[in-house]
N, CA, C and O atoms as CSV, one atom per row, in Angstrom:
chain,resi,resn,atom,element,x,y,z
A,1,MET,N,N,0.855,-1.168,-0.010
A,1,MET,CA,C,0.021,0.013,0.019
A,1,MET,C,C,0.893,1.217,-0.032
A,1,MET,O,O,2.051,1.166,0.383
A,2,SER,N,N,0.358,2.322,-0.540
A,2,SER,CA,C,1.227,3.502,-0.681
A,2,SER,C,C,0.566,4.667,0.025
A,2,SER,O,O,-0.566,4.586,0.501
A,3,SER,N,N,1.343,5.786,0.075
A,3,SER,CA,C,0.777,6.977,0.803
A,3,SER,C,C,0.008,7.916,-0.098
A,3,SER,O,O,-0.474,8.947,0.370
A,4,ASP,N,N,-0.122,7.602,-1.353
A,4,ASP,CA,C,-0.901,8.506,-2.264
A,4,ASP,C,C,-2.320,7.994,-2.399
A,4,ASP,O,O,-2.844,7.330,-1.505
A,5,ASP,N,N,-2.947,8.315,-3.548
A,5,ASP,CA,C,-4.353,7.988,-3.749
A,5,ASP,C,C,-4.551,6.620,-4.475
A,5,ASP,O,O,-5.566,6.375,-5.126
A,6,THR,N,N,-3.552,5.778,-4.326
A,6,THR,CA,C,-3.623,4.414,-4.986
A,6,THR,C,C,-3.369,3.391,-3.948
A,6,THR,O,O,-2.759,3.671,-2.916
A,7,ILE,N,N,-3.853,2.140,-4.219
A,7,ILE,CA,C,-3.578,0.993,-3.374
A,7,ILE,C,C,-2.987,-0.082,-4.326
A,7,ILE,O,O,-3.489,-0.313,-5.426
A,8,GLU,N,N,-1.929,-0.705,-3.861
A,8,GLU,CA,C,-1.274,-1.751,-4.704
A,8,GLU,C,C,-0.976,-2.921,-3.830
A,8,GLU,O,O,-0.416,-2.782,-2.743
A,9,ILE,N,N,-1.360,-4.095,-4.315
A,9,ILE,CA,C,-1.080,-5.336,-3.590
A,9,ILE,C,C,-0.308,-6.288,-4.497
A,9,ILE,O,O,-0.405,-6.208,-5.721
A,10,HIS,N,N,0.461,-7.188,-3.886
A,10,HIS,CA,C,1.183,-8.194,-4.613
A,10,HIS,C,C,1.199,-9.393,-3.706
A,10,HIS,O,O,2.183,-9.595,-2.993
A,11,PRO,N,N,0.112,-10.237,-3.694
A,11,PRO,CA,C,0.018,-11.329,-2.765
A,11,PRO,C,C,1.129,-12.348,-3.168
A,11,PRO,O,O,1.313,-12.706,-4.332
A,12,LEU,N,N,1.839,-12.771,-2.116
A,12,LEU,CA,C,2.892,-13.814,-2.274
A,12,LEU,C,C,2.380,-15.027,-1.479
A,12,LEU,O,O,2.755,-15.265,-0.331
A,13,VAL,N,N,1.510,-15.770,-2.153
A,13,VAL,CA,C,0.878,-16.986,-1.511
A,13,VAL,C,C,1.283,-18.234,-2.302
A,13,VAL,O,O,1.631,-18.167,-3.481
A,14,PRO,N,N,1.223,-19.358,-1.616
A,14,PRO,CA,C,1.490,-20.609,-2.315
A,14,PRO,C,C,0.525,-20.831,-3.531
A,14,PRO,O,O,-0.651,-20.474,-3.462
A,15,ALA,N,N,1.033,-21.411,-4.612
A,15,ALA,CA,C,0.266,-21.550,-5.789
A,15,ALA,C,C,-0.901,-22.547,-5.568
A,15,ALA,O,O,-1.851,-22.562,-6.350
A,16,ASP,N,N,-0.832,-23.337,-4.555
A,16,ASP,CA,C,-1.945,-24.330,-4.367
A,16,ASP,C,C,-3.110,-23.773,-3.469
A,16,ASP,O,O,-4.083,-24.484,-3.214
A,17,TRP,N,N,-2.996,-22.504,-2.999
A,17,TRP,CA,C,-4.096,-21.933,-2.182
A,17,TRP,C,C,-5.298,-21.738,-3.046
A,17,TRP,O,O,-5.184,-21.143,-4.117
A,18,SER,N,N,-6.419,-22.197,-2.645
A,18,SER,CA,C,-7.651,-21.984,-3.379
A,18,SER,C,C,-8.353,-20.676,-3.117
A,18,SER,O,O,-9.039,-20.153,-3.995
A,19,PHE,N,N,-8.189,-20.127,-1.895
A,19,PHE,CA,C,-8.807,-18.917,-1.530
A,19,PHE,C,C,-8.128,-18.331,-0.311
A,19,PHE,O,O,-7.486,-19.048,0.458
A,20,PHE,N,N,-8.273,-16.989,-0.131
A,20,PHE,CA,C,-7.927,-16.253,1.114
A,20,PHE,C,C,-8.643,-14.980,1.115
A,20,PHE,O,O,-9.069,-14.493,0.067
A,21,CYS,N,N,-8.796,-14.403,2.297
A,21,CYS,CA,C,-9.477,-13.128,2.468
A,21,CYS,C,C,-8.789,-12.298,3.584
A,21,CYS,O,O,-8.636,-12.805,4.695
A,22,LEU,N,N,-8.391,-11.099,3.331
A,22,LEU,CA,C,-7.984,-10.108,4.355
A,22,LEU,C,C,-9.039,-9.133,4.386
A,22,LEU,O,O,-9.255,-8.417,3.408
A,23,ASP,N,N,-9.763,-9.051,5.530
A,23,ASP,CA,C,-11.003,-8.245,5.577
A,23,ASP,C,C,-10.931,-7.136,6.551
A,23,ASP,O,O,-10.390,-7.313,7.642
A,24,GLN,N,N,-11.458,-5.982,6.208
A,24,GLN,CA,C,-11.597,-4.810,7.053
A,24,GLN,C,C,-10.237,-4.299,7.499
A,24,GLN,O,O,-10.032,-4.002,8.676
A,25,ILE,N,N,-9.327,-4.199,6.572
A,25,ILE,CA,C,-7.972,-3.589,6.897
A,25,ILE,C,C,-8.120,-2.114,6.888
A,25,ILE,O,O,-8.466,-1.549,5.851
A,26,PRO,N,N,-7.874,-1.432,8.011
A,26,PRO,CA,C,-7.974,0.024,7.984
A,26,PRO,C,C,-6.834,0.668,7.175
A,26,PRO,O,O,-5.664,0.321,7.334
A,27,TYR,N,N,-7.209,1.598,6.321
A,27,TYR,CA,C,-6.198,2.201,5.401
A,27,TYR,C,C,-6.659,3.626,5.036
A,27,TYR,O,O,-7.632,3.779,4.297
A,28,HIS,N,N,-5.996,4.636,5.525
A,28,HIS,CA,C,-6.301,6.022,5.233
A,28,HIS,C,C,-7.794,6.294,5.445
A,28,HIS,O,O,-8.413,6.902,4.572
A,29,GLY,N,N,-8.368,5.898,6.500
A,29,GLY,CA,C,-9.744,6.195,6.851
A,29,GLY,C,C,-10.767,5.332,6.047
A,29,GLY,O,O,-11.954,5.654,5.997
A,30,ARG,N,N,-10.287,4.258,5.438
A,30,ARG,CA,C,-11.173,3.416,4.596
A,30,ARG,C,C,-10.985,1.972,5.098
A,30,ARG,O,O,-10.041,1.656,5.823
A,31,SER,N,N,-11.880,1.159,4.700
A,31,SER,CA,C,-11.830,-0.327,5.027
A,31,SER,C,C,-11.535,-1.094,3.738
A,31,SER,O,O,-12.300,-1.060,2.775
A,32,VAL,N,N,-10.416,-1.774,3.759
A,32,VAL,CA,C,-9.953,-2.558,2.572
A,32,VAL,C,C,-10.133,-3.965,2.765
A,32,VAL,O,O,-9.866,-4.483,3.849
A,33,THR,N,N,-10.605,-4.679,1.705
A,33,THR,CA,C,-10.755,-6.143,1.699
A,33,THR,C,C,-10.043,-6.651,0.453
A,33,THR,O,O,-10.229,-6.129,-0.646
A,34,VAL,N,N,-9.178,-7.739,0.658
A,34,VAL,CA,C,-8.528,-8.353,-0.425
A,34,VAL,C,C,-8.957,-9.818,-0.487
A,34,VAL,O,O,-8.783,-10.561,0.479
A,35,LEU,N,N,-9.518,-10.229,-1.627
A,35,LEU,CA,C,-10.076,-11.615,-1.812
A,35,LEU,C,C,-9.319,-12.346,-2.909
A,35,LEU,O,O,-9.039,-11.771,-3.960
A,36,TRP,N,N,-9.003,-13.548,-2.682
A,36,TRP,CA,C,-8.598,-14.439,-3.773
A,36,TRP,C,C,-9.427,-15.695,-3.705
A,36,TRP,O,O,-9.480,-16.378,-2.682
A,37,ASP,N,N,-10.094,-15.995,-4.852
A,37,ASP,CA,C,-10.967,-17.168,-4.858
A,37,ASP,C,C,-10.723,-17.787,-6.270
A,37,ASP,O,O,-11.162,-17.246,-7.285
A,38,ARG,N,N,-10.027,-18.907,-6.288
A,38,ARG,CA,C,-9.640,-19.545,-7.550
A,38,ARG,C,C,-10.806,-19.909,-8.418
A,38,ARG,O,O,-10.748,-19.720,-9.633
A,39,THR,N,N,-11.902,-20.441,-7.819
A,39,THR,CA,C,-13.047,-20.915,-8.567
A,39,THR,C,C,-14.172,-19.961,-8.535
A,39,THR,O,O,-15.049,-20.050,-9.394
A,40,GLY,N,N,-14.222,-19.050,-7.613
A,40,GLY,CA,C,-15.387,-18.125,-7.393
A,40,GLY,C,C,-16.492,-18.712,-6.623
A,40,GLY,O,O,-17.555,-18.106,-6.486
A,41,GLU,N,N,-16.271,-19.899,-6.104
A,41,GLU,CA,C,-17.340,-20.569,-5.353
A,41,GLU,C,C,-17.242,-20.310,-3.849
A,41,GLU,O,O,-18.258,-20.359,-3.156
A,42,HIS,N,N,-16.081,-20.045,-3.346
A,42,HIS,CA,C,-15.913,-19.855,-1.864
A,42,HIS,C,C,-16.567,-18.607,-1.341
A,42,HIS,O,O,-17.285,-18.664,-0.342
A,43,TYR,N,N,-16.332,-17.422,-2.017
A,43,TYR,CA,C,-16.897,-16.165,-1.477
A,43,TYR,C,C,-18.043,-15.638,-2.326
A,43,TYR,O,O,-18.661,-14.622,-2.007
A,44,SER,N,N,-18.318,-16.370,-3.440
A,44,SER,CA,C,-19.435,-15.981,-4.311
A,44,SER,C,C,-19.308,-14.556,-4.861
A,44,SER,O,O,-20.314,-13.870,-5.046
A,45,LYS,N,N,-18.096,-14.119,-5.118
A,45,LYS,CA,C,-17.846,-12.824,-5.754
A,45,LYS,C,C,-17.218,-12.964,-7.135
A,45,LYS,O,O,-16.867,-11.955,-7.745
A,46,GLY,N,N,-17.069,-14.157,-7.636
A,46,GLY,CA,C,-16.481,-14.372,-8.937
A,46,GLY,C,C,-15.024,-14.905,-8.769
A,46,GLY,O,O,-14.423,-14.814,-7.698
A,47,LYS,N,N,-14.504,-15.454,-9.867
A,47,LYS,CA,C,-13.165,-15.952,-9.887
A,47,LYS,C,C,-12.110,-14.880,-9.765
A,47,LYS,O,O,-12.297,-13.783,-10.292
A,48,GLY,N,N,-10.989,-15.157,-9.079
A,48,GLY,CA,C,-9.851,-14.279,-9.139
A,48,GLY,C,C,-9.550,-13.464,-7.942
A,48,GLY,O,O,-10.092,-13.722,-6.868
A,49,LEU,N,N,-8.687,-12.466,-8.083
A,49,LEU,CA,C,-8.261,-11.589,-7.020
A,49,LEU,C,C,-8.991,-10.315,-7.112
A,49,LEU,O,O,-9.173,-9.772,-8.202
A,50,ARG,N,N,-9.443,-9.786,-5.927
A,50,ARG,CA,C,-10.271,-8.500,-5.964
A,50,ARG,C,C,-9.820,-7.614,-4.820
A,50,ARG,O,O,-9.482,-8.084,-3.734
A,51,ILE,N,N,-9.824,-6.302,-5.098
A,51,ILE,CA,C,-9.641,-5.294,-4.057
A,51,ILE,C,C,-10.915,-4.612,-3.887
A,51,ILE,O,O,-11.483,-4.097,-4.851
A,52,LEU,N,N,-11.419,-4.581,-2.639
A,52,LEU,CA,C,-12.654,-3.814,-2.303
A,52,LEU,C,C,-12.333,-2.792,-1.280
A,52,LEU,O,O,-11.624,-3.067,-0.312
A,53,VAL,N,N,-12.856,-1.586,-1.482
A,53,VAL,CA,C,-12.652,-0.512,-0.522
A,53,VAL,C,C,-14.079,-0.072,-0.076
A,53,VAL,O,O,-14.937,0.226,-0.908
A,54,ASN,N,N,-14.298,-0.043,1.244
A,54,ASN,CA,C,-15.608,0.261,1.792
A,54,ASN,C,C,-16.709,-0.528,1.074
A,54,ASN,O,O,-17.793,-0.012,0.802
A,55,GLY,N,N,-16.398,-1.786,0.780
A,55,GLY,CA,C,-17.409,-2.688,0.201
A,55,GLY,C,C,-17.536,-2.551,-1.313
A,55,GLY,O,O,-18.300,-3.312,-1.908
A,56,LYS,N,N,-16.844,-1.639,-1.965
A,56,LYS,CA,C,-16.994,-1.423,-3.432
A,56,LYS,C,C,-15.757,-1.929,-4.096
A,56,LYS,O,O,-14.637,-1.578,-3.725
A,57,GLU,N,N,-15.981,-2.805,-5.138
A,57,GLU,CA,C,-14.845,-3.382,-5.846
A,57,GLU,C,C,-14.140,-2.344,-6.701
A,57,GLU,O,O,-14.764,-1.687,-7.535
A,58,LEU,N,N,-12.817,-2.198,-6.488
A,58,LEU,CA,C,-12.029,-1.216,-7.287
A,58,LEU,C,C,-11.192,-1.864,-8.357
A,58,LEU,O,O,-10.889,-1.220,-9.361
A,59,ALA,N,N,-10.803,-3.115,-8.187
A,59,ALA,CA,C,-9.916,-3.799,-9.132
A,59,ALA,C,C,-10.076,-5.267,-9.005
A,59,ALA,O,O,-10.402,-5.789,-7.938
A,60,SER,N,N,-9.837,-5.963,-10.140
A,60,SER,CA,C,-9.845,-7.431,-10.103
A,60,SER,C,C,-8.928,-8.008,-11.195
A,60,SER,O,O,-8.604,-7.353,-12.186
A,61,SER,N,N,-8.543,-9.220,-10.970
A,61,SER,CA,C,-7.683,-9.932,-11.925
A,61,SER,C,C,-8.071,-11.453,-11.854
A,61,SER,O,O,-8.352,-11.973,-10.774
A,62,PRO,N,N,-8.080,-12.119,-12.983
A,62,PRO,CA,C,-8.342,-13.536,-12.918
A,62,PRO,C,C,-7.211,-14.389,-12.281
A,62,PRO,O,O,-7.399,-15.553,-11.927
A,63,THR,N,N,-6.058,-13.758,-12.159
A,63,THR,CA,C,-4.913,-14.450,-11.551
A,63,THR,C,C,-4.459,-13.791,-10.249
A,63,THR,O,O,-4.798,-12.634,-10.002
A,64,CYS,N,N,-3.746,-14.458,-9.461
A,64,CYS,CA,C,-3.220,-13.909,-8.219
A,64,CYS,C,C,-1.901,-13.225,-8.538
A,64,CYS,O,O,-0.846,-13.859,-8.536
A,65,CYS,N,N,-1.970,-11.899,-8.820
A,65,CYS,CA,C,-0.864,-11.147,-9.326
A,65,CYS,C,C,-0.852,-9.767,-8.644
A,65,CYS,O,O,-1.703,-9.436,-7.818
A,66,ARG,N,N,0.185,-8.972,-9.051
A,66,ARG,CA,C,0.219,-7.567,-8.543
A,66,ARG,C,C,-1.075,-6.845,-9.079
A,66,ARG,O,O,-1.444,-7.010,-10.241
A,67,LEU,N,N,-1.705,-6.093,-8.250
A,67,LEU,CA,C,-2.919,-5.405,-8.574
A,67,LEU,C,C,-2.971,-4.015,-7.995
A,67,LEU,O,O,-2.686,-3.838,-6.810
A,68,LYS,N,N,-3.312,-3.053,-8.762
A,68,LYS,CA,C,-3.299,-1.635,-8.359
A,68,LYS,C,C,-4.637,-0.993,-8.704
A,68,LYS,O,O,-5.245,-1.320,-9.724
A,69,ALA,N,N,-5.105,-0.057,-7.833
A,69,ALA,CA,C,-6.348,0.650,-8.123
A,69,ALA,C,C,-6.265,2.077,-7.470
A,69,ALA,O,O,-5.539,2.292,-6.500
A,70,LYS,N,N,-7.021,3.006,-8.034
A,70,LYS,CA,C,-7.110,4.374,-7.480
A,70,LYS,C,C,-8.194,4.313,-6.408
A,70,LYS,O,O,-9.257,3.717,-6.579
A,71,LEU,N,N,-7.853,4.984,-5.258
A,71,LEU,CA,C,-8.825,5.090,-4.141
A,71,LEU,C,C,-9.842,6.073,-4.465
A,71,LEU,O,O,-9.564,7.073,-5.128
A,72,PRO,N,N,-11.135,5.810,-3.981
A,72,PRO,CA,C,-12.231,6.763,-4.236
A,72,PRO,C,C,-12.009,8.037,-3.404
A,72,PRO,O,O,-12.814,8.966,-3.470
């Protein structure tokens, strides 16, 4: 995460992980959630990696990779 109006993540997780969630991370007065769901079935939000801020999806990728988004 950075000090400007962007958020950037680069999850370094084992390739065999099917899902993970970091929920309600406080960041610059906002609540950040990072989701990885290989099949889209665990969290029912779709396949892939997602960044949500205050419950709103800002960025997604079908793979678990570096992901960047502008903060609202």
